[in-house]
Each structure stands twice: as C-alpha cells, then as structure tokens.
N, C-alpha and C positions, 0 to 999 in steps of 0.2 A: 792479563785479560781474565776478567772475574768469570768464575763458572755461572752456570744458571741460578744456583742456589746462592751463592754471594752476591750475584746482580740483583736479586729480590731482595736480600736482606739490606743491601745498601738502599736501596729506594724507600724500604720501608722504615729504615731508622730515621730517613731526612724529610719523612710526611708526617703531620699531625692533625687530628681531628679541626675542623672548623668550627666557627661559633655558633650563637643560639638564635634561631628563628623562631616566632611564635606562629603555628599554622593552626587552621581551622582541624576539626574533630577527623573528618574523613578524608582531609589530606596528609593527615598522620600514617594511615596505613602503610607499612613498609620501612618507616625511618626511625630514626634511632633516639629515644629520649635522652634529653641534653644532661637534664639534672632532676634528682627525685621529684615526683610529683605525690602530695601528700593527702588524706582524705581531709574535706572539711566536714565532714557529719560521719556520724555512724552508719553503718550499714549492715543490717536494715537499720533503719531512723527510726522503728517504734516495732513494738512486739505486735507481731502479728500471727497470723493462723496459717500453720501448713497445710490445710486440710479442709475441704467441705464438709461441715459436720455440725458441733453443736460445743458452746464454749461453755465450761463448767467451772465450780469449785470441786477440786479433787476431793475434799472432806465430804462434801453432799453425796458422793459416792464410792463411801468406804465398805457399802454393804451391797452388791446388787442379787438381783436387780434393783435399782432406782430409778425412781419416779420424780421427775422434774418439772416445773412449769416452764412453758417456754416464752416467753416475755418480750421477746422483739427478735429483729433481723438485721444482720450487719454484712451487706456487699462489700467488696472491695473497691476502694474509694468513696466509701461513705464516710458520713459526717463522723466526729468524735463520739465513742459510745457511752451511752452510762454505766454506771456502777454495777455491776451484778449483784443482784440479792442473794439472801441464802436462801437455799432450796430452788433456786430457779436455773435456768440455762438461756444462751442465745443462740437461736440459728447463724451460723456465720461462714462465711465463703474463705475460697483461699487467699491471702493477703488481706483480709480485713483486719482492721488493727483490733487487739485484743481489751478487752472491757476490764474497768478496775475491778479488782475483786476476783478475778478468774485466773487461773493457775492451769489449766489443761483446755484441750481441744478432744473431743470425742467422735472420730470419723462418722459420717452419717451413716455407712453399712454396719454401724457396731450398734444401731439405735432402732427403737421402733416408735414412731410418733404416732400420736392417738391423740387428734384432734390441737388443743392447746398444751398438751402436754407429752414428754417423750419419756423412753423408760432406756435406761441404760444397762446392757446386759453384758458387758465388759469390764473387767477391773482397772481403773484409771488412777495412772500414776502423774503426780504434779509433772508438771513441764513438758509433757507429752502431746507433741504435733504442734508446737509454739517455736515460732522462728525469734529469737529473741536480740533485742536492740545491741547493736554492734556486734554480734556474733560472727560476722564476716570480716568485718573491717572495724576497727574504733577510730575515732575523730583521732588526727594527728599522725595517724601510721602511714608510713609511705605505702602506697598503691601500685607505684612501678619506680624501678629503680634507673638510676643515670644507666645507659648504656642496653637498656632494655628495647630490643627491635617490637615495633607496635604492629599486632597481629588484630584480628575481629574480636578476640577476647580481650585483650587490652582495651579496644574500642569500645567495647561493652561497661567494663569497670569504669573508664572515664566519663561514659555518657550518664551510668547511675550515678556518679558523684557529680554532676552538672559541669565538667570542665568543657567547654566550647574552643579551647584554643589549646594547644599542646606543645610545650617547648621541646625542640628536636634539632638536632644538628643540622646545620644549612647546607644544602647541597651543592656539589661542587659543580661551579660552572667550567666546562672545559672547552676550550679554544681548541679547533682542528684545522690544520692547514696543510692543505698537500701542494707539492713542488712538481715543477717540469713543463718545459715549453709543450711536450707531446700532450698534454692534457686536456679536455675539453670537458665544459659541462654537462650535465643530462640534460638533453632536449635539442642540443646540438649535433648534428648529423656528424657521426665517425666517417673517417676516410683515411687512406694508408698512412702510416704514422703518427695517427691521432686516436688517442682512446679517451674513454669517459671517465671522469674522474669519480671512480667507486669507490675506491679507498675512504675518502671522505664521509660517503653516506652507511657503508659497512660499519667504520668507526663510529659515527654519531650515532648509530643504531646499539652499538653494544654499550655507549656511553649510557644511553638511556636506558637501556636493558638494566644496568648496572645500578640505577636509581639517580644518576646525575643528569645535569644540563649541558646539551651540546650545544654549541656555537660555532658554526661554519664561517670559515674565514675567506674560503676562495682558494685560488691556485696563487701561490709565488712564482713568478715567471724566472727563467735561470739568466739573472743578472741580480748584483748584489742590490741595487734600489730598490727591487721587488721583493726581495728577501726583508731586508731592513723595515720596510715600510709594513709587511704582515706581521713578522714576528713581535715588532712593536705592538701591534693591534694586538697580540695574542699574551702581552703580559700584562694587559688589563684584567685577564680572568685568574682565577683560581688554578688552573693548570692547563698547559701547554702542548698539544700533540703535534708533534710534525711527519709527513710522511714522505718518504725518498729523500734523496739529494743529502744523506747522512753516510755515504761510502767514502770513494777515495778519488772519484773521476771529477776530470777537470768542471762539471757543472754542479757538483754535489757541494752545495754552497752553506748547507745549515749549519755544521759547526763552524764556520770562521764568521758567520754573521752573530751566532750567538756569544763567541768569544766576544766578538767587536763590542756587543751589547751589554757586557758584563756578567752574562751567565757563566756560573762555575763548574765547570765541567766535572761528573763525579764516576765515570768511565764512560770509554767509547769501545765497542765491539763486547761480545758475549760469548763463553764457548757453549753455544748451542747451535742447533742448526732444526729448523729454520729460524732466522733472527739474529744471525752473528752480527751485523753491522748495525745494532742498537746501541743507542747514546742515550745516557740519563745526566742533567744538570739541572742546577738551581739558580733561579734570578731572583734575588731577594725573599728566597725562602719558597719561591711558587717553583714546585717541580715541572720540568719540561723533558718531553719524553721524544725524541727521534727514532723514529720507526723506520725499518726497511720500506721500500715501496712495493715489492710484490705483493700481491693480495693477500695471499696464504701466508707468508711471513708476517704482513701487519695483523692480522687477525690470531696468529698464535701468540706475536708477542703483547698485543694488548692483552690476551687472555691470561698470558702467564706471569706477566711484568707490570702491566698497568692497572689493571681492574683490582687487585688487592691495594695499590695505592690509593685509588678512588675510595673504595670502601673504608679503609682507615680514616681516610679525611672525612668521612660522613659518620663516623663513629662507629661501625660495626666491630665488634669483637672478633668475628669469626671471619676472615679477610682471605684466606689460602682455601681455593678448594681443595679437597684430602684429595690425595692419591690413593689408588684401590689397587688390588694385587690382582692380577689377570695372567693369563695363559696365552703365548704367542702361538696363533695357529700354523704360522708361516716361518720359512726363514728369512733372517733380515741380516745384510751385509751393510758395513760402514765403517767411516775410515775414524781413526782412534783421535781421540784429544777433544772432542764437543759432545755435549749429549744430544741424541736425536730425536724429536718429537715425530713421531710419523702418525698421518692418518689412519684411522682406524673405527671399522664398525664392529660393533660389539654384541654378544648374545650371552645370557647367561644359560649355560650349562652345567646340570648335575651339581648346584651349587656353586661353580665356579663362574669368573666371567672369561671367555674366549674372545680374543681380538684378533680380526682379519684386517687386511690391506685393505684400504679404502679405494685404492686405484693408484695412477702414476703420483711420484712422491715430489714432483717439482713443483716450485713454489708458485710458479703460472698457472698451475693446473686449479681453479676457481672451483669446480665442480665436486672436488674430493672435500670441499669444506660442507657444501650441502649435503653431502652422502655420509659422513663420518659422525661415528656418536661420541668418539673422543679421541686423546691423544695417548700412545703408547710410549712411554719413556725407554729408550735405548742407552745405557750407561757409555759415559764419556770413553772408559778406556777399552768397551768392547770394539771388534772390531766385524764379529760374527756373531750373532745370536740365533742360535737354531730353533726351529718349530718345537714346541713344548716348554720351552724357556718360560720362568715367572718375572713377568717386569711391571712395573709400575704405570698405573693407567690413572688417567684423568678423564672422567666421564662428564660431557658437554649435555648430554641429556639424556632422560630415561631409557633404558635396554629393554629389549624383547626377551622375557622370559621362555626358553623354549622347553617344552614336555620333557622331565626326563627320559621318556622314553624313545625319543628323539636320539637318534644318531649321529 
C-alpha cells in the first residue's frame, strides 16, 4: 500500500498534458498557453509621444529659453504627421505619432505659449518623452512562452498584438460516476435508506473549479451490467472518476468491472485517512480515479490526489497545493501507519498559522468541510500529536489575520 506521497507521485507520473485548442481571447483567461506566441509586429508600432506637450528638435533648444513657431497639432489617432521644420514645434498629445525630424517632446508644463509661438524654458535632451518603436517588444520576439497561465496582463498583451485566438491546452473532460442502489438524484424525495447523490455534484463543482469540464454519468446500480455500461461510457472522456464501490464489500464492483474492461490498476488503497480505499488505474492511457463513497473522503481525495493530475493534464506547472507550517491548537490522537488529514479552521496569530479542529472528524460529517479552512497532516508514524506541535497544513481558502494583540 503506497503512502499518500507515493500515491500522488504514481498518479502524476502517469498523466500527461493534453493537446492544443484555439480559444477566443477572453476564454483564455486562466488557461495555459500550449506553444510560444510571437509578436507579429513591434510594440509600440511607431514612435509616439509619452506626454502632452510639444514635439521639437533638441538642437533647436540647445539654449534656453528657446522660442519656436507652433506649426500644427497632433492628437492621438491622427493622420501621419508632416516633417518638422527647423525652428518649429508641433503641439502633440500622448500617444500621437512623432513627426519626422523630431527627436524630443517637451511636456506642456515646461513651456509657455504665446499665440502661435512657444517658449521652451527647460533644457531638452534628445529622445526624451518618446516611446520608440519596438522598445517594448520587437516583432518576432515571444510575447507568451508555452506553459504561461493567461491572466488579465497577458490578455492585454495579446490584444495589443491583435491575437483574437489563443493556443491553449485543451480542458480535461472528466466523467463522474456514482455507484450504489441507495442513491437517488437531486430532486427526488429522500426516504429511509435512500440518500441524494451529492458526491457527484460536489465532484463536478471541484472539477469545474479546477478549470476542467465535468460530465455527469448518473448512477451505476449494484449489478455488473449497470457498472459495465456506465464505466464504458466514462471511457469516452479524458478521465473518469468513480465514487464508492471500491472497497471490499459484496456490492463493491468497481475494481472488478474495471479489470474486466482492461483497465490496469496502479494501486488500490493508500496509507492515508480519510481516503484509504482509493484506487488508480489506466485504461488506454486514460486515468481512472476510484474514490471512496463517504462525502468527506471523496472531497479530500479529490483535492489531494485527483486535482493535481487534472491540472497537469491542462498544462499547469504548479499542480500541487503547497504545504504550510502551522501550530496544532489541540491534542490529536491517531493510529500508527497512515497519514491523517484532519479538517481544521485556521487563524493567523503573531505571524503563525494556528489550526483548530473543525469538529467531528467522521467522514460522514459533511458540515466540517463547509467550516474548515484547510487540512492538517498528522504524520503516519505518530499516535499522539500534542497541542503546540508544528504540523503541515494544506490551506483550502484564505484565513483570517487575527490582530497581534489578540490573545
């Protein structure tokens, strides 16, 4: 039975980034660029003014004050300017093209206008206040490298370069299958012995939050034929997640059917709690994640084992949520041999994260997942972790900063 870390490593070693798709510019936000995007032209495309002021020849202003004739006006977006004559200036707005023969812009606050003439009262340096063609990006240079995650800044650069479509890694289409005769779908009335198929919806939400595309397959009933039909449907997609039916009970049929259909099991069971009865298989290179049925176990194993794989498949470089160091606020007892992930609320006190038990740690207690800020990892070899011990934390959301004066 692999440790949690070994299981995650096995999964990540067996999944690979998907192919390319072209998406409209705004749909690329948060996606990963599949290949280098190069600049089709210089940025800026032409020399332009960085200030509102006057375009001049620096040589005409070698002695100050210098008085020049104003021969025109250049707004941003105006037509191409005429050449600047010796002893003249052109009033210019920010972003307007620099006239031929001009090599400096004088800010308006450093001048004094007198009718059709302007007095320059400050010394002028060649090239001042001019944004030169290609000074930001030269044509042919990469503007986004493969592996870049697209943010608003990248959208701005792509738009400035006229890129209406962006080559990104394809989204993972993830089939989600729940198993069990006890399950009913949302909208049906619960009754004794029947429970709503909430796992499928929480998994679909987690898949979508990760940036992938969930596909709900419904419920496989507790017979071989139903399992076979639903799992074969799942093989049409990039990845398959099953929930429940992977333990060792008479009606736990997932492993049996996966093996029958040619899936190659990489491991079954992980030395972690919750999430021990988790399996991972490959079917023609397609990852198949078989997760436990208890709602908390399902969400925790998705976060720690499945999500990193989906992110890698979509080209992300950072796929594992980093562990932070924190202080355990209360004593914790556990059995030796498995890494325990306990649900905790987290406060930041005096520059340190402090973790408090979020409530009953039974895997059927769903409310602890809505209350918790993260997971505290208790080492596999430990049986008792006293309050005040330093532990690894996985933060699942932002935590409150408690004022330093708070006790």
